[in-house]
Biopython code that builds the backbone (N, CA, C, O; Angstrom):
import numpy as np
from Bio.PDB.StructureBuilder import StructureBuilder

atoms = [
    (1, "MET", "N", (-9.179, 11.081, 4.551)),
    (1, "MET", "CA", (-8.347, 11.182, 3.536)),
    (1, "MET", "C", (-7.701, 9.766, 3.386)),
    (1, "MET", "O", (-7.197, 9.216, 4.365)),
    (2, "ALA", "N", (-7.721, 9.159, 2.102)),
    (2, "ALA", "CA", (-7.378, 7.995, 1.909)),
    (2, "ALA", "C", (-5.626, 8.077, 1.944)),
    (2, "ALA", "O", (-4.970, 9.069, 1.625)),
    (3, "MET", "N", (-5.124, 6.870, 2.377)),
    (3, "MET", "CA", (-3.755, 6.790, 2.441)),
    (3, "MET", "C", (-2.954, 7.199, 1.125)),
    (3, "MET", "O", (-1.893, 7.823, 1.158)),
    (4, "ILE", "N", (-3.587, 6.772, -0.032)),
    (4, "ILE", "CA", (-3.060, 7.219, -1.415)),
    (4, "ILE", "C", (-2.804, 8.782, -1.468)),
    (4, "ILE", "O", (-1.768, 9.310, -1.872)),
    (5, "ASP", "N", (-3.943, 9.434, -0.985)),
    (5, "ASP", "CA", (-3.742, 10.858, -0.989)),
    (5, "ASP", "C", (-2.728, 11.473, -0.221)),
    (5, "ASP", "O", (-2.172, 12.502, -0.604)),
    (6, "GLU", "N", (-2.428, 10.849, 0.945)),
    (6, "GLU", "CA", (-1.364, 11.409, 1.614)),
    (6, "GLU", "C", (-0.065, 10.906, 1.158)),
    (6, "GLU", "O", (0.915, 11.630, 1.335)),
    (7, "LEU", "N", (0.090, 9.659, 0.543)),
    (7, "LEU", "CA", (1.291, 9.354, -0.275)),
    (7, "LEU", "C", (1.576, 10.291, -1.373)),
    (7, "LEU", "O", (2.720, 10.605, -1.704)),
    (8, "VAL", "N", (0.335, 10.795, -2.012)),
    (8, "VAL", "CA", (0.580, 11.635, -3.294)),
    (8, "VAL", "C", (1.130, 12.964, -2.808)),
    (8, "VAL", "O", (1.984, 13.515, -3.504)),
    (9, "GLN", "N", (0.704, 13.557, -1.628)),
    (9, "GLN", "CA", (1.049, 14.800, -1.009)),
    (9, "GLN", "C", (2.623, 14.714, -0.749)),
    (9, "GLN", "O", (3.418, 15.585, -1.103)),
    (10, "GLN", "N", (2.987, 13.424, -0.014)),
    (10, "GLN", "CA", (4.330, 13.343, 0.298)),
    (10, "GLN", "C", (5.327, 13.435, -0.860)),
    (10, "GLN", "O", (6.351, 14.118, -0.832)),
    (11, "ILE", "N", (4.933, 12.702, -1.843)),
    (11, "ILE", "CA", (5.777, 12.641, -3.213)),
    (11, "ILE", "C", (5.822, 13.898, -3.793)),
    (11, "ILE", "O", (6.892, 14.294, -4.256)),
    (12, "SER", "N", (4.745, 14.643, -3.845)),
    (12, "SER", "CA", (4.543, 15.976, -4.467)),
    (12, "SER", "C", (5.515, 17.039, -3.651)),
    (12, "SER", "O", (6.208, 17.847, -4.268)),
    (13, "GLN", "N", (5.504, 16.968, -2.280)),
    (13, "GLN", "CA", (6.352, 17.939, -1.488)),
    (13, "GLN", "C", (7.746, 17.433, -1.572)),
    (13, "GLN", "O", (8.626, 18.271, -1.771)),
    (14, "ARG", "N", (8.071, 16.204, -1.450)),
    (14, "ARG", "CA", (9.653, 15.798, -1.305)),
    (14, "ARG", "C", (10.225, 16.096, -2.726)),
    (14, "ARG", "O", (11.277, 16.724, -2.848)),
    (15, "ALA", "N", (9.464, 15.602, -3.881)),
    (15, "ALA", "CA", (10.108, 15.540, -5.044)),
    (15, "ALA", "C", (9.898, 16.964, -5.809)),
    (15, "ALA", "O", (10.494, 17.204, -6.859)),
    (16, "GLY", "N", (8.961, 17.932, -5.171)),
    (16, "GLY", "CA", (8.959, 19.141, -5.759)),
    (16, "GLY", "C", (8.106, 19.151, -7.160)),
    (16, "GLY", "O", (8.362, 19.993, -8.020)),
    (17, "ILE", "N", (7.146, 18.235, -7.331)),
    (17, "ILE", "CA", (6.520, 18.087, -8.492)),
    (17, "ILE", "C", (5.037, 18.394, -8.268)),
    (17, "ILE", "O", (4.563, 18.435, -7.132)),
    (18, "PRO", "N", (4.371, 18.591, -9.283)),
    (18, "PRO", "CA", (2.850, 18.941, -9.115)),
    (18, "PRO", "C", (2.183, 17.551, -8.602)),
    (18, "PRO", "O", (2.746, 16.463, -8.722)),
    (19, "GLU", "N", (0.921, 17.738, -8.020)),
    (19, "GLU", "CA", (0.121, 16.752, -7.524)),
    (19, "GLU", "C", (-0.340, 15.682, -8.608)),
    (19, "GLU", "O", (-0.560, 14.505, -8.321)),
    (20, "ASP", "N", (-0.460, 16.207, -9.857)),
    (20, "ASP", "CA", (-0.979, 15.177, -10.734)),
    (20, "ASP", "C", (0.139, 14.374, -11.258)),
    (20, "ASP", "O", (-0.087, 13.238, -11.675)),
    (21, "LYS", "N", (1.427, 14.914, -11.272)),
    (21, "LYS", "CA", (2.404, 13.974, -11.616)),
    (21, "LYS", "C", (2.669, 13.124, -10.478)),
    (21, "LYS", "O", (2.880, 11.941, -10.742)),
    (22, "ALA", "N", (2.703, 13.486, -9.256)),
    (22, "ALA", "CA", (3.082, 12.778, -8.026)),
    (22, "ALA", "C", (1.945, 11.631, -7.856)),
    (22, "ALA", "O", (2.236, 10.544, -7.357)),
    (23, "ARG", "N", (0.608, 11.942, -8.308)),
    (23, "ARG", "CA", (-0.254, 10.836, -8.388)),
    (23, "ARG", "C", (-0.065, 9.601, -9.256)),
    (23, "ARG", "O", (-0.310, 8.434, -8.951)),
    (24, "THR", "N", (0.413, 10.080, -10.388)),
    (24, "THR", "CA", (0.805, 9.210, -11.488)),
    (24, "THR", "C", (2.070, 8.340, -10.868)),
    (24, "THR", "O", (2.041, 7.119, -11.021)),
    (25, "ALA", "N", (3.078, 8.897, -10.235)),
    (25, "ALA", "CA", (4.081, 8.187, -9.794)),
    (25, "ALA", "C", (3.757, 7.342, -8.613)),
    (25, "ALA", "O", (4.329, 6.259, -8.490)),
    (26, "ALA", "N", (2.819, 7.777, -7.664)),
    (26, "ALA", "CA", (2.295, 7.111, -6.560)),
    (26, "ALA", "C", (1.606, 5.704, -7.087)),
    (26, "ALA", "O", (1.868, 4.606, -6.595)),
    (27, "HIS", "N", (0.737, 5.912, -8.106)),
    (27, "HIS", "CA", (-0.079, 4.618, -8.616)),
    (27, "HIS", "C", (0.972, 3.786, -9.425)),
    (27, "HIS", "O", (0.757, 2.579, -9.539)),
    (28, "ALA", "N", (1.951, 4.262, -9.926)),
    (28, "ALA", "CA", (2.785, 3.414, -10.592)),
    (28, "ALA", "C", (3.640, 2.534, -9.575)),
    (28, "ALA", "O", (3.929, 1.360, -9.804)),
    (29, "ALA", "N", (4.011, 3.226, -8.433)),
    (29, "ALA", "CA", (4.892, 2.527, -7.469)),
    (29, "ALA", "C", (3.912, 1.501, -6.690)),
    (29, "ALA", "O", (4.249, 0.347, -6.422)),
    (30, "VAL", "N", (2.753, 2.022, -6.386)),
    (30, "VAL", "CA", (1.785, 0.901, -5.738)),
    (30, "VAL", "C", (1.616, -0.209, -6.656)),
    (30, "VAL", "O", (1.711, -1.344, -6.188)),
    (31, "GLU", "N", (1.392, -0.064, -7.824)),
    (31, "GLU", "CA", (1.062, -1.264, -8.713)),
    (31, "GLU", "C", (2.400, -2.071, -8.835)),
    (31, "GLU", "O", (2.284, -3.296, -8.872)),
    (32, "PHE", "N", (3.561, -1.571, -8.899)),
    (32, "PHE", "CA", (4.845, -2.097, -8.807)),
    (32, "PHE", "C", (4.852, -3.061, -7.524)),
    (32, "PHE", "O", (5.034, -4.271, -7.661)),
    (33, "LEU", "N", (4.668, -2.532, -6.410)),
    (33, "LEU", "CA", (4.852, -3.254, -5.289)),
    (33, "LEU", "C", (3.746, -4.243, -5.077)),
    (33, "LEU", "O", (4.011, -5.361, -4.633)),
    (34, "ASP", "N", (2.421, -3.859, -5.396)),
    (34, "ASP", "CA", (1.329, -4.751, -5.340)),
    (34, "ASP", "C", (1.604, -6.029, -5.983)),
    (34, "ASP", "O", (1.281, -7.060, -5.393)),
    (35, "GLY", "N", (2.148, -6.079, -7.091)),
    (35, "GLY", "CA", (2.379, -7.205, -7.852)),
    (35, "GLY", "C", (3.727, -8.103, -7.476)),
    (35, "GLY", "O", (3.949, -9.210, -7.965)),
    (36, "ARG", "N", (4.492, -7.502, -6.627)),
    (36, "ARG", "CA", (5.794, -8.099, -6.186)),
    (36, "ARG", "C", (5.805, -8.578, -4.715)),
    (36, "ARG", "O", (6.621, -9.419, -4.338)),
    (37, "LEU", "N", (4.880, -8.024, -3.886)),
    (37, "LEU", "CA", (4.906, -8.388, -2.466)),
    (37, "LEU", "C", (4.281, -9.747, -2.202)),
    (37, "LEU", "O", (3.426, -10.138, -2.998)),
    (38, "PRO", "N", (4.611, -10.494, -1.187)),
    (38, "PRO", "CA", (4.020, -11.692, -1.042)),
    (38, "PRO", "C", (2.538, -11.561, -0.517)),
    (38, "PRO", "O", (2.187, -10.544, 0.079)),
    (39, "ALA", "N", (1.693, -12.593, -0.747)),
    (39, "ALA", "CA", (0.325, -12.665, -0.372)),
    (39, "ALA", "C", (0.362, -12.586, 1.224)),
    (39, "ALA", "O", (1.311, -13.131, 1.786)),
    (40, "PRO", "N", (-0.537, -11.991, 1.927)),
    (40, "PRO", "CA", (-1.564, -11.271, 1.558)),
    (40, "PRO", "C", (-1.345, -9.925, 1.275)),
    (40, "PRO", "O", (-2.298, -9.243, 0.899)),
    (41, "VAL", "N", (-0.284, -9.459, 1.393)),
    (41, "VAL", "CA", (0.011, -7.995, 1.124)),
    (41, "VAL", "C", (-0.172, -7.839, -0.392)),
    (41, "VAL", "O", (-1.168, -7.244, -0.805)),
    (42, "GLY", "N", (0.689, -8.316, -1.198)),
    (42, "GLY", "CA", (0.491, -8.136, -2.548)),
    (42, "GLY", "C", (-0.874, -8.463, -3.104)),
    (42, "GLY", "O", (-1.477, -9.454, -2.693)),
    (43, "GLY", "N", (-1.336, -7.738, -3.941)),
    (43, "GLY", "CA", (-2.769, -7.976, -4.462)),
    (43, "GLY", "C", (-3.737, -7.116, -3.657)),
    (43, "GLY", "O", (-4.872, -6.904, -4.086)),
    (44, "ASN", "N", (-3.317, -6.625, -2.516)),
    (44, "ASN", "CA", (-4.265, -5.761, -1.641)),
    (44, "ASN", "C", (-3.833, -4.446, -1.257)),
    (44, "ASN", "O", (-4.581, -3.678, -0.653)),
    (45, "LEU", "N", (-2.482, -4.112, -1.631)),
    (45, "LEU", "CA", (-1.912, -2.929, -1.266)),
    (45, "LEU", "C", (-2.720, -1.634, -2.063)),
    (45, "LEU", "O", (-2.941, -0.580, -1.468)),
    (46, "LYS", "N", (-3.054, -1.819, -3.227)),
    (46, "LYS", "CA", (-3.813, -0.725, -3.863)),
    (46, "LYS", "C", (-5.202, -0.482, -3.116)),
    (46, "LYS", "O", (-5.657, 0.637, -2.879)),
    (47, "ARG", "N", (-5.775, -1.622, -2.799)),
    (47, "ARG", "CA", (-7.152, -1.534, -2.094)),
    (47, "ARG", "C", (-6.996, -0.786, -0.742)),
    (47, "ARG", "O", (-7.755, 0.107, -0.365)),
    (48, "LEU", "N", (-5.874, -1.276, -0.027)),
    (48, "LEU", "CA", (-5.717, -0.614, 1.271)),
    (48, "LEU", "C", (-5.555, 0.840, 1.242)),
    (48, "LEU", "O", (-6.156, 1.669, 1.924)),
    (49, "LEU", "N", (-4.499, 1.061, 0.196)),
    (49, "LEU", "CA", (-4.033, 2.586, 0.015)),
    (49, "LEU", "C", (-5.209, 3.552, -0.418)),
    (49, "LEU", "O", (-5.195, 4.745, -0.115)),
    (50, "ASP", "N", (-6.282, 2.931, -1.184)),
    (50, "ASP", "CA", (-7.339, 3.768, -1.663)),
    (50, "ASP", "C", (-8.533, 3.764, -0.670)),
    (50, "ASP", "O", (-9.613, 4.282, -0.952)),
    (51, "GLY", "N", (-8.253, 3.103, 0.597)),
    (51, "GLY", "CA", (-9.210, 3.292, 1.542)),
    (51, "GLY", "C", (-10.290, 2.161, 1.709)),
    (51, "GLY", "O", (-11.273, 2.209, 2.449)),
    (52, "GLY", "N", (-9.896, 1.083, 0.837)),
    (52, "GLY", "CA", (-10.841, 0.024, 0.895)),
    (52, "GLY", "C", (-10.901, -0.846, 2.141)),
    (52, "GLY", "O", (-11.903, -1.526, 2.363)),
    (53, "GLY", "N", (-9.827, -0.842, 2.980)),
    (53, "GLY", "CA", (-9.661, -1.531, 4.163)),
    (53, "GLY", "C", (-9.444, -2.990, 3.901)),
    (53, "GLY", "O", (-9.557, -3.446, 2.763)),
    (54, "GLY", "N", (-9.145, -3.701, 4.894)),
    (54, "GLY", "CA", (-8.749, -5.186, 4.776)),
    (54, "GLY", "C", (-9.913, -5.931, 5.485)),
    (54, "GLY", "O", (-11.001, -5.417, 5.746)),
    (55, "ALA", "N", (-9.527, -7.269, 5.776)),
    (55, "ALA", "CA", (-10.659, -8.115, 6.291)),
    (55, "ALA", "C", (-11.084, -7.578, 7.513)),
    (55, "ALA", "O", (-12.185, -8.009, 7.857)),
    (56, "GLY", "N", (-10.500, -6.676, 8.375)),
    (56, "GLY", "CA", (-11.063, -6.200, 9.422)),
    (56, "GLY", "C", (-12.063, -5.149, 9.269)),
    (56, "GLY", "O", (-12.767, -4.828, 10.226)),
    (57, "GLY", "N", (-12.178, -4.552, 8.040)),
    (57, "GLY", "CA", (-13.292, -3.658, 7.818)),
    (57, "GLY", "C", (-12.876, -2.179, 8.368)),
    (57, "GLY", "O", (-11.841, -1.906, 8.975)),
    (58, "GLY", "N", (-13.822, -1.387, 8.046)),
    (58, "GLY", "CA", (-13.645, -0.023, 8.668)),
    (58, "GLY", "C", (-12.546, 0.764, 8.081)),
    (58, "GLY", "O", (-12.188, 1.818, 8.606)),
    (59, "GLY", "N", (-12.006, 0.305, 7.034)),
    (59, "GLY", "CA", (-10.928, 1.213, 6.168)),
    (59, "GLY", "C", (-9.491, 0.789, 6.864)),
    (59, "GLY", "O", (-8.440, 1.300, 6.478)),
    (60, "MET", "N", (-9.531, -0.047, 7.767)),
    (60, "MET", "CA", (-8.252, -0.402, 8.408)),
    (60, "MET", "C", (-7.712, -1.826, 7.890)),
    (60, "MET", "O", (-8.490, -2.770, 7.757)),
    (61, "PRO", "N", (-6.323, -1.932, 7.602)),
    (61, "PRO", "CA", (-5.969, -3.227, 7.061)),
    (61, "PRO", "C", (-5.902, -4.306, 8.107)),
    (61, "PRO", "O", (-5.709, -4.041, 9.294)),
    (62, "ASP", "N", (-6.060, -5.489, 7.661)),
    (62, "ASP", "CA", (-5.834, -6.585, 8.716)),
    (62, "ASP", "C", (-4.406, -6.727, 8.958)),
    (62, "ASP", "O", (-3.640, -7.189, 8.113)),
    (63, "LEU", "N", (-3.995, -6.272, 10.282)),
    (63, "LEU", "CA", (-2.464, -6.126, 10.617)),
    (63, "LEU", "C", (-1.990, -7.593, 10.727)),
    (63, "LEU", "O", (-0.812, -7.818, 10.450)),
    (64, "GLY", "N", (-2.767, -8.585, 11.093)),
    (64, "GLY", "CA", (-2.361, -9.844, 11.350)),
    (64, "GLY", "C", (-1.911, -10.634, 9.924)),
    (64, "GLY", "O", (-0.878, -11.290, 9.783)),
    (65, "ASP", "N", (-2.910, -10.409, 8.943)),
    (65, "ASP", "CA", (-2.446, -10.783, 7.507)),
    (65, "ASP", "C", (-1.270, -9.956, 6.988)),
    (65, "ASP", "O", (-0.452, -10.598, 6.330)),
    (66, "ILE", "N", (-1.022, -8.615, 7.163)),
    (66, "ILE", "CA", (0.050, -7.816, 6.591)),
    (66, "ILE", "C", (1.329, -8.488, 7.268)),
    (66, "ILE", "O", (2.259, -8.905, 6.578)),
    (67, "ALA", "N", (1.319, -8.567, 8.658)),
    (67, "ALA", "CA", (2.427, -9.140, 9.392)),
    (67, "ALA", "C", (2.918, -10.545, 8.844)),
    (67, "ALA", "O", (4.098, -10.782, 8.589)),
    (68, "GLY", "N", (1.803, -11.514, 8.679)),
    (68, "GLY", "CA", (2.123, -12.746, 7.977)),
    (68, "GLY", "C", (2.734, -12.679, 6.648)),
    (68, "GLY", "O", (3.563, -13.543, 6.364)),
    (69, "GLY", "N", (2.408, -11.679, 5.710)),
    (69, "GLY", "CA", (2.913, -11.626, 4.656)),
    (69, "GLY", "C", (4.309, -11.144, 4.615)),
    (69, "GLY", "O", (5.129, -11.707, 3.890)),
    (70, "LEU", "N", (4.644, -10.069, 5.402)),
    (70, "LEU", "CA", (5.917, -9.610, 5.577)),
    (70, "LEU", "C", (6.817, -10.577, 6.161)),
    (70, "LEU", "O", (7.988, -10.550, 5.782)),
    (71, "GLY", "N", (6.427, -11.508, 7.103)),
    (71, "GLY", "CA", (7.206, -12.494, 7.605)),
    (71, "GLY", "C", (7.637, -13.524, 6.614)),
    (71, "GLY", "O", (8.732, -14.082, 6.681)),
    (72, "GLY", "N", (6.636, -13.788, 5.579)),
    (72, "GLY", "CA", (6.966, -14.645, 4.501)),
    (72, "GLY", "C", (8.079, -14.006, 3.630)),
    (72, "GLY", "O", (8.748, -14.766, 2.931)),
    (73, "MET", "N", (8.324, -12.731, 3.612)),
    (73, "MET", "CA", (9.306, -12.119, 2.854)),
    (73, "MET", "C", (10.669, -12.590, 3.440)),
    (73, "MET", "O", (11.625, -12.844, 2.709)),
    (74, "PHE", "N", (10.710, -12.690, 4.758)),
    (74, "PHE", "CA", (11.957, -13.006, 5.376)),
    (74, "PHE", "C", (12.070, -14.500, 5.796)),
    (74, "PHE", "O", (12.828, -14.829, 6.708)),
    (75, "GLY", "N", (11.264, -15.449, 5.084)),
    (75, "GLY", "CA", (11.339, -16.819, 5.390)),
    (75, "GLY", "C", (10.766, -17.205, 6.654)),
    (75, "GLY", "O", (11.081, -18.345, 6.995)),
    (76, "LYS", "N", (9.996, -16.563, 7.464)),
    (76, "LYS", "CA", (9.229, -16.943, 8.461)),
    (76, "LYS", "C", (7.933, -17.096, 8.276)),
    (76, "LYS", "O", (7.354, -16.468, 7.389)),
    (77, "GLY", "N", (7.325, -17.917, 9.055)),
    (77, "GLY", "CA", (5.732, -18.274, 8.832)),
    (77, "GLY", "C", (4.991, -17.118, 9.278)),
    (77, "GLY", "O", (5.471, -16.246, 10.001)),
    (78, "GLY", "N", (3.661, -17.131, 8.776)),
    (78, "GLY", "CA", (2.636, -16.104, 9.202)),
    (78, "GLY", "C", (2.258, -16.483, 10.637)),
    (78, "GLY", "O", (2.676, -17.427, 11.307)),
    (79, "SER", "N", (1.335, -15.491, 10.968)),
    (79, "SER", "CA", (0.818, -15.642, 12.431)),
    (79, "SER", "C", (0.036, -16.886, 12.726)),
    (79, "SER", "O", (-0.408, -17.082, 13.857)),
]
sb = StructureBuilder()
sb.init_structure("model")
sb.init_model(0)
sb.init_chain("A")
sb.init_seg("    ")
for serial, (resi, resn, name, xyz) in enumerate(atoms, 1):
    if name == "N":
        sb.init_residue(resn, " ", resi, " ")
    sb.init_atom(name, np.array(xyz, "f"), 0.0, 1.0, " ", f" {name:<3s}", serial, name[0])
structure = sb.get_structure()
């Protein structure tokens, strides 16, 4: 199961809304974050959640790239 499907289930259960509406909300949230997070996370979040994987392949995100991107959010250099 792709992470986006898990996110949709969580939104549906927690908000008490049907899955089709939860899917719309999840995609809207992912697009919002994808455009605002620093690279390399931004621009790749949707692909990662859809199960496309990162540079490491196999459907798993490249955690080094994600950590470096998150570190940039807090003014710290990447790995």
